[in-house]
N, C-alpha and C positions, 0 to 999 in steps of 0.2 A: 301765108302762114296762118294757121287757125287761131281763133280767139277762144281760149279755154272757157271763157264765160258763156259761150254758146253751147257748151256741152253739158249734159245732165248726168248726174251720178247717183247711183243707188247707195243709201247709207248702210252698207253691209260691213260688219266687223270681220276683219281678217283674223281668224282663229284656227286652231288645230283641225277642227271639224271641216272648215272650208278648204283648208289645204289638202286634207285627205280626200275630200270629194273631187277636187280638181285633179289631183294626182290619179285617182281611179279613172276619171273620164279621159284623161290624156292617154293612160295605158290602154284604154279600150278604143282609142281612136275616135272619140266622140267630138269631132271638131265643132259641129254646129252647137252642141250643148255648151261646150266650153266658151264659145263666142257669146252665146246668150247670157251666160253667167258673168263673163269678164268685161264685155263691152261697155256696161254701164257703171263699172267701178271707177272711182277716181284714180288717176295715174299714180298717185302716191300709194293707194291701197293695192293697186296692181303690182307696183314695185315690191311692196312688202310680201305679197303673195308669191311672187317669182323668187324672191330671195330665200324662201323656205322650201322651194321645190328642188329636186335634183337638177344639176346643170343641164342635162340633156332635155329634161321636161320643160325647163324654163325657156330653152331655145325653141322648143316646139310651140310653146304658148306664144312666144313673141312672133313666131312665123304665122300663127293663126290669127293674130290681131290685125284689124285694119291698119294700114300704114299710118294714118293720122293718129290713131290712138297709141300704136306702138312707139311712134316718135316721142309722144308726150311722156311716155314711161321712162325713157332713157335718162333725163336729168334727175329723176327721183331715185335712181339706183346708186349704191355705193360705188365709188370710182373703180376700185379693184375688181369688184364683182361684175361691174358693167364691162370692163375690158375683157374679162374672161368670157362673158356671155356673148360678146360681139365678135370674138375671135374666129368663129366658124360661120358667121353670117356672110353670104355672098356680097361682093362689092356693090352690085347694083341695088340690092335690097338695103344695104347699109346706107348708101347715098340717099335713097328715098326716105328712110327713117330720119336721118339727120336734117334733111331739107324741111321737115315738118316742125322744127323747133327754132326758138329764137337764136340769133347769132351768138349771144354770149354763152348760151347753153351748148350750142353746136361746137364752139371753140373748146369748151371744157371736155366734151365727149371726144373730140379729135385729139386733144392733148393726152388723154389717157390711153389711146390706142397704141399698139406697137408701131414703130416707125414705118415698117413695110406696108402696113395696112393703111395708116393715115396718108402715106404717099400716094396710094391708089385712090383713096376716097376724096381727098381735098380738091384735086383738079376738076372733079365732076359735080361739085356742089353748086347750087344756084347762087348762093351768096359767098362764093369763093373769096372774093377780094376782101369783104368785110371780116370773114372768119380768119383769113391770113393776117389781117391787120391786128385783130384781137390776140392771135397767137404770139404776136411780137411782145406782148406784155407779160410780166410775171403773173401767174394765176392768182396770187394772193395780194394783188394791188388793185387800185381803182380801175386801171385799164383792163385788167383781167376779169373784173366784175361787170363792166359796163356793156350795154347793148347799143348798137348803132342805128336802131330803128326808132325814130321819133318824128314828131310833126314840127316842121320848122318853116318860118316865113321871114321875108326881109322886112325891115322896119317901116317901109313905105306902103306895105300891104294894107288892105282894108279888112274889116271884120268879115265881110262876105267872102273875100279871098282866103282868109284864114280858116273860115268854116268849111269852105270847099276843100282846103288842104287836109283837114281832118277826115272828111269823107273819102278823099282819094287814098289816104294812108290807112283806112280802117282795116284792110285785109293784112297789112304788113305789121302794123304796130299793135301789139297785144293789148296794152293798157294805155289809154290816153288820159293823162292828168292835166296837161297844160300844153300850150303851143309856145315853142321857143322862137324868140325874135333875134335875128342876126343882122349885121350890116353887110355891105358888099364884099367884105373880106372874110365873111363867115364868123366874125367875132361876136360872141354872145352879148346882147344888149339888155335883154330882160326876158321875162316870161309872162304869158297871159293865161291865168287859170281858166279851165274850161267853162266854169260857171259864169265868170265875168264875160267871156266871149259870147256865150249864148244869150246873155241879157242885153248886150250892146246893140246899137243901131248898125245896120249892115254897111253904111257908108263911112263909118267912123274909122280913122286910122288906128292900127294896133299899137302904134307908139304912144297913143294917148291912154291906152288901157294897161300897158305892160308894167310889171313890177320890176324895178331896176335894182332894188336892194336885195340881192339874192345870194345864197350860199352856194359856193362851187368847190370842186376839188380838182386836183391835177392827176393825170393817169398813173404817176409813180407813187402816189400816196398808199401807204399800207392799208390793207382792208380793215384792220382793227380801228385805225384812226377814222376811216370812212364810217364805220358802224357807230363810233362814238359821236361823230359829227351829226349823223342823222338822228341819233337818239337825243342829243342835246337840244337840237332845234326842231324836233318833232316833224321830220321830213318824211314824205312818202316817196319822193323821187329827188335825186341829186344830180345836177348836170356836171359832166366832166369836161374840163377845158384845158387847152395847152397853156404853157407859160405866157404865150402871147394873147390868150383869151379866146382862141378859136374853139368853137363847140365841137367836141369829139364824140360824145355819147351821153348816156344817162344811166344811173344806177337806181333800180327800183327796190322798194322795201322788201319784196319777197326774197331777193338775193341777200339782203342784209340780215334777214332772219336766219338764213342758212349760215351766214358768216358767224353770227352771234352764237349759234348752237355749236358750230364746228370749233370755234375758239374756246368755248367753255369746256367742250369735251377734251380738247387738246391740253388745256391747263389742268384739268382733273387728272388726265393720264400722266402728265409730267410731275404733278404733285405726288402721284403714286409711284413714281420711279419708272415710268414707261416712256422711252424716247420715241419721237416720231408720232404719227397719227395711225394708231392701231384700229382697224375696222374688224367687224365680226367676220367678214369674209376673207380676212388676211390668212396667208398660208402659215403653216407651223414654223417654217424658217423665218418668215418676217416677224412673227410674234416673238420667237426666241431672240432674234437679233435686237428687237426693241426693248426687251426686258433684261437681258443678261448683263448689259453694261452696268446698270444700276444695282443689280443683285451682287455683282462682283465688288462694287464700291461698298455696298452694305457689308459684304464679307470682310473686306479690309477694315472697315470701321469696327465691326464686332471683334475682330482679332486684336485691334489696337486697344479696345476696351478691356479685352482679356489680359493684355500686357499690363494695363494699369492695375488690374486686380492682382496680377502676379507680383507687381512691384511692391504691393502691400501685403504680400503673403505672410510675412512675419506678424503683421498686425492682426490678420485673420486668425492665425494660430493662437495668438494670445487672447483674442476675444472673438470667438466664432459667432457671437450674437450679431456682430457687425454685418455678417453676410445676409441676415434676415432683411435688412433695409436696403440692400443693393437694388432689387427690383423697384422699390418705392422711389428711390432717387432717380433711376433711369427713366421710369415711366413719367414722373412729374416733369423732368427736364424735357422729354419729348413732347408731352402735352402742352406745356407752357410755350415752347418754341413754335409749335405748329399753330397755336391759336393766334399769336402775334404775327406770324408770317402770313397766315391766311388773310388777316385784315389788311396787311400791307400790300399783298398781291392784288386783293380786290380793289383797293384804292388806286393802285397803279393802272389796273385794267380799265377802270371807269374814268380815269383822268383826273380824279379828285385829289390824288396824292402825287406830289412832284418830288424830284430828287432834292430840291432845295428845302424840302420839309423834313430832312433827315434829323436834325437836332431837335426840332419841336416834337416830332413824332417819337423820337427816342425818349425824351424827357417825360412825355405823357405815359408811354408804355412802362417806364421804370417806376413811376408812381403807382400805376395799377398793379404792377408785379409785386411791389413792396406790400401793398395792402393785401393782395391775395396771398402772398407768401406768409405774411404774419398770421393770417387766419389758418392756413394749412399747417404751418409750423406749430401753432398753439394746439390744434386738434391732435396732431401726431405726438407732440410732447406729452400731452395729458394722457393719451392712450398708452404710451410707454410707462408712465407712472402708475397707472391704475390696473393694467392688465397683468394677470399672474404670469410669472416667469421673467418679466422685465423689471418689475419694481424691486426685486430682491437685489441685494448687493449694491452695485454702482448704478442704481436706477436713475438717480438725478443726473449723473454725468452722461449716461446714455441718452436720456431725454433731451438734455441740452445739446448733445452732439447731433442727433438726428434732426432736431428742430432747427438749429442754426444752419445745418447743411441744406435742409429743404428750402429755407428762406433764401439763401444765397443762390442755390441752383435755379430756383424759379426766376429770380431777378436776372441772372446771367443768361438763362435760356430765352427769356422774353426779350432781352436786349439783342441777342443774336437774331432771333426771329424777326424783330422789327427792322433791323438795319441791313441784313444780308439781301433781302429783295431789292431794296433801294440801291445798294451798291452794285448788284448785278445789273439792274436797269441802267445805271449810269454808264456801264462799260458795254452795253448792247447785248446782254445775255438775258434770255427769258426769265423773269423773276419767279415764275411758277416752279422753276427747278429748285428753288430754295426750300419749297415745302416738302420735298421728297426726302430721300435718304441723306441728303446733305445736312439738313437741320438735325435730323434724328441722330446721325452718327456723331456730329460735332458736339451736340449736347450730351450724349451718353458719355463721351470721353471726358469732357470738362466736368460733368456732374460727378462722375466717379472720382476724378482727381480732387475735386473740392471736398467731397465726402470723406475720403481717407485722410486728406490733409488735416481737416478739422478733428477727425477721430484721433489722429496721432497727437494732437495738442490737448484735447479736452478729456479723452476717454482712456488712453493707454498710458 
């Protein structure tokens, strides 16, 4: 397996001009020129280039690349796009490409392939046993992230033997950060950082050098918790062990960076009312299915808001000026709710906010909401009193109505935004869902109900 550190890459920007040039060269059949241009690009840049080419040209480009470089491109592609790209690749070529990448990446590629293709490819892989083992874990767990290539020695080994093990594994292990030390039953006893190993005397036992106070994770741990663990303890590699302490694999920081990005994108999509993990290469049907559910929920919420307004139709007929402030109330309810929900979701994602913090968090948010609400209500009330058209007639009553309504709406919306994510987290539902239409719809309905109820008492 190649070490990507041995490959050199040209610092070329993938832009529209480059894409057009490559497209023209492929259409002209200029294989040598395309190889000259593409072979020095970083695999991530090549993946970006391929994703902007027509599918048939991407397949042509992949076929023209050296097998080593083509394999390194595969993990960098979006999963849906990668599956479509590899659908027409001959089995022998596909096996050669997958054999060039780490076992954890190989498992990800295999998992995304149609069953009939993966059934043909998997038996022919060099690391079949390791890939099959990784495929047994959910891809969003530590087991799905880990790779099984690492340097390991038993605790009675010497520094010289451990150093030789590093040399022997140089071709298979992409990045060596430390040597893992195990007992006869393969239970993890400690790690020896590479620097400490290189500076020690050759005859010294590794048990005298190893660090025993180490952070580990189990294979069924969720990838978000793994990312949180590595961020909290500033780890660049995390060993994965069984409940009995047997060393199973390791997770490196490059995989965790991908997890952090993917989880952030997923939370942002869910907060925007998009279900699932929508990729740029997703089909129209997939995109529609992921968005339509929340749009339907928004439609129901908007209809219920309309019913609230209809319920106070008589009030609007007696004082049409009340309609002017409906958008104000709805907008402020949504904004206040989203602000408090965003902070709650962020705290839950980072692990800084726990379900037991519900009352303390709610109390703090309500104090903030009261202060903000008082300022906003004062500004709106003064505006009603001084602006032409509002000050005439029952200007004071109108100002009191909208000001008090705004104050209560901000407090209520903030309370909902602060508590709903925590409640969802307690019952095992992704709290990011609270930031989407759920918060907006509920706050719109409650905000209008509060507004008209107060108007009925103070203004009508």
